[in-house]
FIDODREN-87493 format. One record per residue (C-alpha): residue in three letters; chain; x, y negated, z negated; residue number from 1. Coordinates in nm, 3 decimals, padded with zeros to 5 digits. Each point is the difference from the previous one (the first is absolute). Layout:
<sites>
<site rest="ALA" kette="A" xx="X" yy="Y" zz="Z" nr="NUM"/>
...
</sites>
This chain:
<sites>
<site rest="MET" kette="A" xx="01.099" yy="02.371" zz="-01.631" nr="1"/>
<site rest="ASP" kette="A" xx="00.298" yy="-00.234" zz="00.032" nr="2"/>
<site rest="LEU" kette="A" xx="00.100" yy="-00.002" zz="00.367" nr="3"/>
<site rest="GLN" kette="A" xx="00.337" yy="-00.160" zz="-00.085" nr="4"/>
<site rest="LEU" kette="A" xx="-00.068" yy="-00.294" zz="00.231" nr="5"/>
<site rest="LYS" kette="A" xx="00.073" yy="-00.273" zz="-00.253" nr="6"/>
<site rest="GLY" kette="A" xx="00.254" yy="-00.238" zz="00.150" nr="7"/>
<site rest="LYS" kette="A" xx="-00.005" yy="00.169" zz="00.341" nr="8"/>
<site rest="ILE" kette="A" xx="-00.017" yy="-00.237" zz="00.299" nr="9"/>
<site rest="ALA" kette="A" xx="-00.258" yy="00.063" zz="00.271" nr="10"/>
<site rest="ILE" kette="A" xx="-00.106" yy="-00.151" zz="00.331" nr="11"/>
<site rest="VAL" kette="A" xx="-00.364" yy="00.052" zz="00.102" nr="12"/>
<site rest="GLY" kette="A" xx="-00.127" yy="-00.101" zz="00.344" nr="13"/>
<site rest="GLY" kette="A" xx="-00.353" yy="-00.128" zz="00.045" nr="14"/>
<site rest="GLY" kette="A" xx="-00.003" yy="-00.081" zz="-00.369" nr="15"/>
<site rest="SER" kette="A" xx="-00.261" yy="-00.274" zz="00.015" nr="16"/>
<site rest="ASP" kette="A" xx="-00.301" yy="00.229" zz="00.035" nr="17"/>
<site rest="GLY" kette="A" xx="-00.137" yy="00.353" zz="00.014" nr="18"/>
<site rest="ILE" kette="A" xx="00.229" yy="00.299" zz="-00.042" nr="19"/>
<site rest="GLY" kette="A" xx="00.318" yy="-00.208" zz="-00.007" nr="20"/>
<site rest="HIS" kette="A" xx="-00.131" yy="-00.219" zz="-00.280" nr="21"/>
<site rest="GLY" kette="A" xx="-00.110" yy="00.307" zz="-00.195" nr="22"/>
<site rest="ILE" kette="A" xx="00.344" yy="00.157" zz="00.036" nr="23"/>
<site rest="ALA" kette="A" xx="00.169" yy="-00.320" zz="-00.114" nr="24"/>
<site rest="ARG" kette="A" xx="-00.232" yy="-00.012" zz="-00.302" nr="25"/>
<site rest="ALA" kette="A" xx="00.075" yy="00.360" zz="-00.093" nr="26"/>
<site rest="LEU" kette="A" xx="00.376" yy="-00.052" zz="00.023" nr="27"/>
<site rest="ALA" kette="A" xx="-00.011" yy="-00.327" zz="-00.194" nr="28"/>
<site rest="GLY" kette="A" xx="-00.217" yy="00.170" zz="-00.262" nr="29"/>
<site rest="GLU" kette="A" xx="00.280" yy="00.254" zz="-00.049" nr="30"/>
<site rest="GLY" kette="A" xx="00.250" yy="-00.280" zz="-00.059" nr="31"/>
<site rest="ALA" kette="A" xx="00.153" yy="-00.030" zz="00.348" nr="32"/>
<site rest="LYS" kette="A" xx="00.103" yy="-00.331" zz="00.155" nr="33"/>
<site rest="VAL" kette="A" xx="-00.189" yy="-00.030" zz="00.326" nr="34"/>
<site rest="ALA" kette="A" xx="00.051" yy="-00.205" zz="00.316" nr="35"/>
<site rest="ILE" kette="A" xx="-00.318" yy="-00.014" zz="00.207" nr="36"/>
<site rest="PHE" kette="A" xx="-00.021" yy="-00.132" zz="00.352" nr="37"/>
<site rest="ALA" kette="A" xx="-00.274" yy="-00.073" zz="00.250" nr="38"/>
<site rest="ARG" kette="A" xx="-00.070" yy="-00.239" zz="00.285" nr="39"/>
<site rest="ARG" kette="A" xx="-00.252" yy="-00.233" zz="-00.169" nr="40"/>
<site rest="GLU" kette="A" xx="00.156" yy="-00.226" zz="-00.260" nr="41"/>
<site rest="ALA" kette="A" xx="-00.318" yy="-00.098" zz="-00.186" nr="42"/>
<site rest="GLY" kette="A" xx="-00.115" yy="00.357" zz="-00.057" nr="43"/>
<site rest="LEU" kette="A" xx="00.351" yy="00.102" zz="-00.098" nr="44"/>
<site rest="ALA" kette="A" xx="00.021" yy="-00.274" zz="-00.263" nr="45"/>
<site rest="ARG" kette="A" xx="-00.332" yy="00.105" zz="-00.154" nr="46"/>
<site rest="ALA" kette="A" xx="00.108" yy="00.363" zz="-00.004" nr="47"/>
<site rest="ALA" kette="A" xx="00.331" yy="-00.082" zz="-00.168" nr="48"/>
<site rest="GLU" kette="A" xx="-00.179" yy="-00.206" zz="-00.264" nr="49"/>
<site rest="SER" kette="A" xx="-00.225" yy="00.294" zz="-00.085" nr="50"/>
<site rest="LEU" kette="A" xx="00.281" yy="00.253" zz="-00.035" nr="51"/>
<site rest="GLY" kette="A" xx="00.197" yy="-00.134" zz="-00.294" nr="52"/>
<site rest="PRO" kette="A" xx="00.277" yy="-00.236" zz="-00.114" nr="53"/>
<site rest="ARG" kette="A" xx="00.165" yy="-00.196" zz="00.278" nr="54"/>
<site rest="THR" kette="A" xx="00.340" yy="00.122" zz="-00.115" nr="55"/>
<site rest="GLU" kette="A" xx="-00.106" yy="00.356" zz="00.085" nr="56"/>
<site rest="ILE" kette="A" xx="-00.195" yy="-00.060" zz="00.324" nr="57"/>
<site rest="LEU" kette="A" xx="00.156" yy="-00.151" zz="00.312" nr="58"/>
<site rest="PRO" kette="A" xx="-00.235" yy="-00.101" zz="00.285" nr="59"/>
<site rest="ILE" kette="A" xx="00.162" yy="-00.031" zz="00.344" nr="60"/>
<site rest="THR" kette="A" xx="-00.191" yy="-00.122" zz="00.305" nr="61"/>
<site rest="ALA" kette="A" xx="00.113" yy="00.223" zz="00.286" nr="62"/>
<site rest="ASP" kette="A" xx="-00.122" yy="00.194" zz="00.303" nr="63"/>
<site rest="CYS" kette="A" xx="00.098" yy="00.368" zz="00.005" nr="64"/>
<site rest="ARG" kette="A" xx="-00.010" yy="-00.007" zz="00.381" nr="65"/>
<site rest="ASN" kette="A" xx="00.292" yy="-00.243" zz="00.007" nr="66"/>
<site rest="ALA" kette="A" xx="00.352" yy="00.143" zz="-00.028" nr="67"/>
<site rest="GLU" kette="A" xx="00.142" yy="-00.315" zz="-00.159" nr="68"/>
<site rest="ASP" kette="A" xx="-00.277" yy="-00.004" zz="-00.260" nr="69"/>
<site rest="CYS" kette="A" xx="00.077" yy="00.359" zz="-00.101" nr="70"/>
<site rest="VAL" kette="A" xx="00.363" yy="-00.094" zz="-00.058" nr="71"/>
<site rest="ARG" kette="A" xx="-00.102" yy="-00.312" zz="-00.193" nr="72"/>
<site rest="VAL" kette="A" xx="-00.234" yy="00.193" zz="-00.229" nr="73"/>
<site rest="ILE" kette="A" xx="00.276" yy="00.246" zz="-00.088" nr="74"/>
<site rest="GLU" kette="A" xx="00.267" yy="-00.265" zz="-00.053" nr="75"/>
<site rest="THR" kette="A" xx="-00.229" yy="-00.230" zz="-00.199" nr="76"/>
<site rest="THR" kette="A" xx="-00.109" yy="00.281" zz="-00.231" nr="77"/>
<site rest="ALA" kette="A" xx="00.353" yy="00.125" zz="-00.060" nr="78"/>
<site rest="ALA" kette="A" xx="00.128" yy="-00.352" zz="-00.071" nr="79"/>
<site rest="HIS" kette="A" xx="-00.290" yy="-00.087" zz="-00.231" nr="80"/>
<site rest="PHE" kette="A" xx="-00.016" yy="00.319" zz="-00.207" nr="81"/>
<site rest="GLY" kette="A" xx="00.354" yy="00.130" zz="00.042" nr="82"/>
<site rest="GLY" kette="A" xx="-00.071" yy="00.313" zz="00.202" nr="83"/>
<site rest="ILE" kette="A" xx="-00.268" yy="00.227" zz="00.149" nr="84"/>
<site rest="ASP" kette="A" xx="-00.119" yy="00.342" zz="-00.120" nr="85"/>
<site rest="ILE" kette="A" xx="-00.330" yy="00.054" zz="00.181" nr="86"/>
<site rest="VAL" kette="A" xx="-00.155" yy="-00.096" zz="00.333" nr="87"/>
<site rest="VAL" kette="A" xx="-00.364" yy="00.061" zz="00.092" nr="88"/>
<site rest="ASN" kette="A" xx="-00.066" yy="-00.063" zz="00.370" nr="89"/>
<site rest="ASN" kette="A" xx="-00.366" yy="-00.096" zz="00.028" nr="90"/>
<site rest="ASP" kette="A" xx="-00.196" yy="-00.228" zz="00.231" nr="91"/>
<site rest="GLY" kette="A" xx="-00.325" yy="-00.010" zz="00.194" nr="92"/>
<site rest="ALA" kette="A" xx="-00.047" yy="00.180" zz="00.329" nr="93"/>
<site rest="PRO" kette="A" xx="-00.010" yy="-00.079" zz="00.373" nr="94"/>
<site rest="PRO" kette="A" xx="-00.332" yy="-00.060" zz="00.182" nr="95"/>
<site rest="LEU" kette="A" xx="-00.245" yy="00.277" zz="00.075" nr="96"/>
<site rest="GLY" kette="A" xx="-00.101" yy="00.105" zz="00.351" nr="97"/>
<site rest="GLY" kette="A" xx="00.034" yy="00.259" zz="00.271" nr="98"/>
<site rest="ILE" kette="A" xx="00.360" yy="00.112" zz="00.020" nr="99"/>
<site rest="THR" kette="A" xx="00.030" yy="-00.061" zz="00.375" nr="100"/>
<site rest="THR" kette="A" xx="-00.144" yy="-00.351" zz="-00.023" nr="101"/>
<site rest="PHE" kette="A" xx="00.298" yy="-00.160" zz="-00.173" nr="102"/>
<site rest="ASP" kette="A" xx="00.270" yy="-00.174" zz="00.203" nr="103"/>
<site rest="ASP" kette="A" xx="00.373" yy="00.005" zz="-00.068" nr="104"/>
<site rest="ALA" kette="A" xx="-00.022" yy="-00.310" zz="-00.220" nr="105"/>
<site rest="ALA" kette="A" xx="-00.251" yy="00.168" zz="-00.233" nr="106"/>
<site rest="TRP" kette="A" xx="00.215" yy="00.311" zz="-00.022" nr="107"/>
<site rest="GLN" kette="A" xx="00.310" yy="-00.207" zz="-00.073" nr="108"/>
<site rest="LYS" kette="A" xx="-00.178" yy="-00.185" zz="-00.282" nr="109"/>
<site rest="ALA" kette="A" xx="-00.114" yy="00.332" zz="-00.148" nr="110"/>
<site rest="VAL" kette="A" xx="00.352" yy="00.139" zz="00.015" nr="111"/>
<site rest="GLU" kette="A" xx="00.135" yy="-00.311" zz="-00.174" nr="112"/>
<site rest="GLN" kette="A" xx="-00.271" yy="00.004" zz="-00.269" nr="113"/>
<site rest="ASN" kette="A" xx="00.006" yy="00.367" zz="-00.087" nr="114"/>
<site rest="LEU" kette="A" xx="00.317" yy="00.176" zz="00.114" nr="115"/>
<site rest="MET" kette="A" xx="00.268" yy="-00.269" zz="00.022" nr="116"/>
<site rest="TYR" kette="A" xx="-00.112" yy="-00.154" zz="-00.329" nr="117"/>
<site rest="ALA" kette="A" xx="00.073" yy="00.329" zz="-00.178" nr="118"/>
<site rest="VAL" kette="A" xx="00.326" yy="00.048" zz="00.192" nr="119"/>
<site rest="ARG" kette="A" xx="00.129" yy="-00.350" zz="-00.076" nr="120"/>
<site rest="MET" kette="A" xx="-00.089" yy="00.006" zz="-00.367" nr="121"/>
<site rest="ALA" kette="A" xx="00.160" yy="00.341" zz="-00.050" nr="122"/>
<site rest="ARG" kette="A" xx="00.314" yy="-00.098" zz="00.189" nr="123"/>
<site rest="GLY" kette="A" xx="00.032" yy="-00.316" zz="-00.206" nr="124"/>
<site rest="VAL" kette="A" xx="-00.066" yy="00.144" zz="-00.345" nr="125"/>
<site rest="VAL" kette="A" xx="00.193" yy="00.328" zz="00.009" nr="126"/>
<site rest="PRO" kette="A" xx="00.332" yy="-00.171" zz="-00.086" nr="127"/>
<site rest="HIS" kette="A" xx="-00.169" yy="-00.176" zz="-00.294" nr="128"/>
<site rest="LEU" kette="A" xx="-00.157" yy="00.323" zz="-00.127" nr="129"/>
<site rest="GLU" kette="A" xx="00.332" yy="00.180" zz="00.034" nr="130"/>
<site rest="ARG" kette="A" xx="00.174" yy="-00.266" zz="-00.210" nr="131"/>
<site rest="ARG" kette="A" xx="-00.262" yy="00.051" zz="-00.272" nr="132"/>
<site rest="GLY" kette="A" xx="00.066" yy="00.374" zz="-00.012" nr="133"/>
<site rest="GLY" kette="A" xx="-00.312" yy="00.094" zz="00.196" nr="134"/>
<site rest="GLY" kette="A" xx="-00.355" yy="-00.114" zz="00.054" nr="135"/>
<site rest="SER" kette="A" xx="-00.318" yy="00.055" zz="00.196" nr="136"/>
<site rest="ILE" kette="A" xx="-00.147" yy="-00.095" zz="00.338" nr="137"/>
<site rest="LEU" kette="A" xx="-00.370" yy="00.064" zz="00.049" nr="138"/>
<site rest="ASN" kette="A" xx="-00.215" yy="-00.064" zz="00.306" nr="139"/>
<site rest="ILE" kette="A" xx="-00.375" yy="-00.054" zz="-00.001" nr="140"/>
<site rest="THR" kette="A" xx="-00.171" yy="00.117" zz="00.321" nr="141"/>
<site rest="ALA" kette="A" xx="-00.349" yy="00.153" zz="00.028" nr="142"/>
<site rest="ILE" kette="A" xx="-00.169" yy="00.337" zz="00.032" nr="143"/>
<site rest="SER" kette="A" xx="-00.038" yy="-00.067" zz="00.375" nr="144"/>
<site rest="ALA" kette="A" xx="00.376" yy="00.044" zz="00.036" nr="145"/>
<site rest="ILE" kette="A" xx="-00.041" yy="00.373" zz="-00.066" nr="146"/>
<site rest="GLN" kette="A" xx="-00.365" yy="00.043" zz="00.100" nr="147"/>
<site rest="PRO" kette="A" xx="-00.044" yy="-00.224" zz="00.306" nr="148"/>
<site rest="VAL" kette="A" xx="-00.322" yy="-00.193" zz="00.047" nr="149"/>
<site rest="ALA" kette="A" xx="-00.131" yy="-00.136" zz="00.332" nr="150"/>
<site rest="GLY" kette="A" xx="00.057" yy="-00.372" zz="00.024" nr="151"/>
<site rest="PHE" kette="A" xx="00.296" yy="00.000" zz="-00.239" nr="152"/>
<site rest="GLY" kette="A" xx="00.263" yy="00.077" zz="00.263" nr="153"/>
<site rest="LEU" kette="A" xx="00.237" yy="-00.289" zz="-00.071" nr="154"/>
<site rest="SER" kette="A" xx="00.017" yy="00.096" zz="-00.366" nr="155"/>
<site rest="VAL" kette="A" xx="00.012" yy="00.375" zz="00.056" nr="156"/>
<site rest="ALA" kette="A" xx="00.291" yy="-00.015" zz="00.244" nr="157"/>
<site rest="THR" kette="A" xx="00.212" yy="-00.249" zz="-00.193" nr="158"/>
<site rest="TRP" kette="A" xx="-00.065" yy="00.146" zz="-00.346" nr="159"/>
<site rest="ALA" kette="A" xx="00.085" yy="00.345" zz="00.134" nr="160"/>
<site rest="GLY" kette="A" xx="00.333" yy="-00.157" zz="00.088" nr="161"/>
<site rest="VAL" kette="A" xx="00.032" yy="-00.126" zz="-00.357" nr="162"/>
<site rest="ILE" kette="A" xx="-00.055" yy="00.352" zz="-00.131" nr="163"/>
<site rest="GLY" kette="A" xx="00.273" yy="00.138" zz="00.226" nr="164"/>
<site rest="PHE" kette="A" xx="00.237" yy="-00.281" zz="-00.093" nr="165"/>
<site rest="ALA" kette="A" xx="-00.067" yy="00.045" zz="-00.372" nr="166"/>
<site rest="LYS" kette="A" xx="00.057" yy="00.374" zz="00.010" nr="167"/>
<site rest="THR" kette="A" xx="00.333" yy="-00.041" zz="00.178" nr="168"/>
<site rest="LEU" kette="A" xx="00.107" yy="-00.281" zz="-00.232" nr="169"/>
<site rest="SER" kette="A" xx="-00.089" yy="00.208" zz="-00.306" nr="170"/>
<site rest="ILE" kette="A" xx="00.248" yy="00.267" zz="00.108" nr="171"/>
<site rest="GLU" kette="A" xx="00.278" yy="-00.250" zz="00.064" nr="172"/>
<site rest="VAL" kette="A" xx="-00.033" yy="-00.199" zz="-00.323" nr="173"/>
<site rest="ALA" kette="A" xx="-00.086" yy="00.283" zz="-00.242" nr="174"/>
<site rest="PRO" kette="A" xx="00.369" yy="00.042" zz="-00.099" nr="175"/>
<site rest="LYS" kette="A" xx="-00.009" yy="-00.366" zz="-00.109" nr="176"/>
<site rest="ASN" kette="A" xx="-00.287" yy="00.071" zz="-00.244" nr="177"/>
<site rest="ILE" kette="A" xx="-00.247" yy="-00.190" zz="00.218" nr="178"/>
<site rest="SER" kette="A" xx="-00.348" yy="00.142" zz="00.055" nr="179"/>
<site rest="VAL" kette="A" xx="-00.210" yy="-00.074" zz="00.308" nr="180"/>
<site rest="ASN" kette="A" xx="-00.371" yy="00.083" zz="00.016" nr="181"/>
<site rest="THR" kette="A" xx="-00.309" yy="-00.093" zz="00.199" nr="182"/>
<site rest="ILE" kette="A" xx="-00.354" yy="-00.026" zz="-00.133" nr="183"/>
<site rest="CYS" kette="A" xx="-00.304" yy="00.031" zz="00.227" nr="184"/>
<site rest="PRO" kette="A" xx="-00.306" yy="-00.150" zz="-00.172" nr="185"/>
<site rest="GLY" kette="A" xx="-00.346" yy="00.113" zz="00.103" nr="186"/>
<site rest="TYR" kette="A" xx="-00.308" yy="-00.221" zz="-00.042" nr="187"/>
<site rest="ILE" kette="A" xx="00.102" yy="-00.256" zz="-00.264" nr="188"/>
<site rest="GLU" kette="A" xx="-00.215" yy="-00.280" zz="-00.140" nr="189"/>
<site rest="THR" kette="A" xx="00.164" yy="-00.303" zz="00.167" nr="190"/>
<site rest="LYS" kette="A" xx="-00.091" yy="-00.278" zz="00.240" nr="191"/>
<site rest="ARG" kette="A" xx="00.164" yy="00.209" zz="00.272" nr="192"/>
<site rest="LEU" kette="A" xx="-00.260" yy="00.272" zz="-00.051" nr="193"/>
<site rest="GLU" kette="A" xx="-00.281" yy="-00.252" zz="00.050" nr="194"/>
<site rest="LYS" kette="A" xx="00.165" yy="-00.134" zz="00.314" nr="195"/>
<site rest="VAL" kette="A" xx="00.066" yy="00.338" zz="00.160" nr="196"/>
<site rest="PHE" kette="A" xx="-00.329" yy="00.174" zz="-00.073" nr="197"/>
<site rest="THR" kette="A" xx="-00.253" yy="-00.263" zz="00.102" nr="198"/>
<site rest="GLY" kette="A" xx="-00.311" yy="00.028" zz="00.210" nr="199"/>
<site rest="GLY" kette="A" xx="-00.354" yy="00.088" zz="-00.093" nr="200"/>
<site rest="ASP" kette="A" xx="-00.126" yy="00.011" zz="-00.355" nr="201"/>
<site rest="PRO" kette="A" xx="00.288" yy="-00.041" zz="-00.252" nr="202"/>
<site rest="GLN" kette="A" xx="-00.158" yy="00.232" zz="-00.255" nr="203"/>
<site rest="ALA" kette="A" xx="-00.058" yy="00.269" zz="00.262" nr="204"/>
<site rest="MET" kette="A" xx="00.359" yy="-00.034" zz="00.120" nr="205"/>
<site rest="ARG" kette="A" xx="00.132" yy="00.030" zz="-00.356" nr="206"/>
<site rest="ALA" kette="A" xx="-00.218" yy="00.306" zz="-00.063" nr="207"/>
<site rest="LYS" kette="A" xx="00.138" yy="00.160" zz="00.315" nr="208"/>
<site rest="LEU" kette="A" xx="00.359" yy="-00.059" zz="-00.110" nr="209"/>
<site rest="VAL" kette="A" xx="-00.067" yy="00.139" zz="-00.346" nr="210"/>
<site rest="SER" kette="A" xx="-00.164" yy="00.309" zz="00.151" nr="211"/>
<site rest="GLU" kette="A" xx="00.325" yy="00.080" zz="00.182" nr="212"/>
<site rest="ILE" kette="A" xx="00.206" yy="00.002" zz="-00.323" nr="213"/>
<site rest="PRO" kette="A" xx="-00.008" yy="00.320" zz="-00.205" nr="214"/>
<site rest="MET" kette="A" xx="00.048" yy="-00.192" zz="-00.325" nr="215"/>
<site rest="GLY" kette="A" xx="-00.310" yy="-00.203" zz="00.081" nr="216"/>
<site rest="ARG" kette="A" xx="00.139" yy="-00.350" zz="-00.038" nr="217"/>
<site rest="ILE" kette="A" xx="00.205" yy="-00.263" zz="00.177" nr="218"/>
<site rest="GLY" kette="A" xx="00.344" yy="-00.039" zz="-00.150" nr="219"/>
<site rest="THR" kette="A" xx="00.117" yy="-00.294" zz="-00.207" nr="220"/>
<site rest="VAL" kette="A" xx="00.314" yy="-00.207" zz="00.028" nr="221"/>
<site rest="ALA" kette="A" xx="00.104" yy="00.145" zz="-00.336" nr="222"/>
<site rest="ASP" kette="A" xx="-00.009" yy="00.351" zz="00.151" nr="223"/>
<site rest="ILE" kette="A" xx="00.280" yy="-00.109" zz="00.232" nr="224"/>
<site rest="ALA" kette="A" xx="00.188" yy="-00.228" zz="-00.237" nr="225"/>
<site rest="ASN" kette="A" xx="00.028" yy="00.255" zz="-00.281" nr="226"/>
<site rest="LEU" kette="A" xx="00.156" yy="00.259" zz="00.231" nr="227"/>
<site rest="VAL" kette="A" xx="00.238" yy="-00.257" zz="00.146" nr="228"/>
<site rest="ALA" kette="A" xx="00.115" yy="-00.103" zz="-00.348" nr="229"/>
<site rest="TYR" kette="A" xx="00.089" yy="00.360" zz="-00.081" nr="230"/>
<site rest="LEU" kette="A" xx="00.172" yy="00.077" zz="00.331" nr="231"/>
<site rest="VAL" kette="A" xx="00.226" yy="-00.308" zz="-00.011" nr="232"/>
<site rest="SER" kette="A" xx="00.086" yy="00.051" zz="-00.366" nr="233"/>
<site rest="PRO" kette="A" xx="00.300" yy="00.197" zz="-00.126" nr="234"/>
<site rest="LEU" kette="A" xx="-00.244" yy="00.273" zz="-00.108" nr="235"/>
<site rest="GLY" kette="A" xx="-00.109" yy="00.051" zz="00.361" nr="236"/>
<site rest="ARG" kette="A" xx="00.344" yy="-00.017" zz="00.158" nr="237"/>
<site rest="TYR" kette="A" xx="00.019" yy="00.373" zz="00.084" nr="238"/>
<site rest="VAL" kette="A" xx="-00.299" yy="-00.041" zz="00.233" nr="239"/>
<site rest="THR" kette="A" xx="00.136" yy="-00.110" zz="00.337" nr="240"/>
<site rest="GLY" kette="A" xx="-00.069" yy="00.047" zz="00.370" nr="241"/>
<site rest="THR" kette="A" xx="-00.369" yy="00.052" zz="-00.063" nr="242"/>
<site rest="THR" kette="A" xx="-00.311" yy="-00.128" zz="00.179" nr="243"/>
<site rest="LEU" kette="A" xx="-00.284" yy="-00.001" zz="-00.251" nr="244"/>
<site rest="GLN" kette="A" xx="-00.365" yy="-00.062" zz="00.074" nr="245"/>
<site rest="VAL" kette="A" xx="-00.202" yy="-00.170" zz="-00.276" nr="246"/>
<site rest="ASP" kette="A" xx="-00.348" yy="00.053" zz="00.134" nr="247"/>
<site rest="GLY" kette="A" xx="-00.226" yy="00.193" zz="-00.236" nr="248"/>
<site rest="GLY" kette="A" xx="00.034" yy="00.307" zz="00.220" nr="249"/>
<site rest="LEU" kette="A" xx="-00.088" yy="-00.169" zz="00.329" nr="250"/>
<site rest="LEU" kette="A" xx="00.283" yy="00.166" zz="00.195" nr="251"/>
<site rest="ARG" kette="A" xx="-00.105" yy="00.353" zz="00.093" nr="252"/>
<site rest="ALA" kette="A" xx="00.316" yy="00.125" zz="00.172" nr="253"/>
<site rest="LEU" kette="A" xx="00.238" yy="00.267" zz="-00.129" nr="254"/>
<site rest="ARG" kette="A" xx="00.352" yy="-00.138" zz="00.021" nr="255"/>
</sites>
């Protein structure tokens, strides 16, 4: 299926590794021009090299927690490619721990990394998307944002804010032909999964995770990236204001 992404211009956060890199690869594979950004320059350069021709991939070293960097990413992409059609807000996650153990500084960092990152990118790109006749904003959170897990409090609270922000934004920008959606991945095969679910025997831990998933497997980066490519494409434009779990059936709730 042709997703009609050829020549579209996308920004993908956390594009040097994991889910972000997979999304960038999927979009580039459909013919989009992709700006990727991340904090570590060396990893970003390697990722850009693996994605395709340098004329189609733009690596930008930037920190999503920094307001000035968010503005710079948007302005650099628009100047380099001539516009913006798609933004995928994706990054890592705040530290784990008991929710009452974090001080104000930890909470502020989490707010900057998760919520304000999404707010700033959306605020900055909406005028660009409007000038292009529409576009897509998509946020990557996690299944814990809609099915809270003990120890994930910083992420749960701030990503819940992202979901509320995205839903409100989707209503306000729908008349401009701009879609806004949020994806909540379940257990996905990334370095983050290894970091979060450590302790004890690795094989036993993996078996436990798999046993919780009705589909009987841990998800792949491609499971996320393929859905993202559709949702941000013109073919997926009528889908907006949604919060979608991609989790192999892990979420049990009726919504």
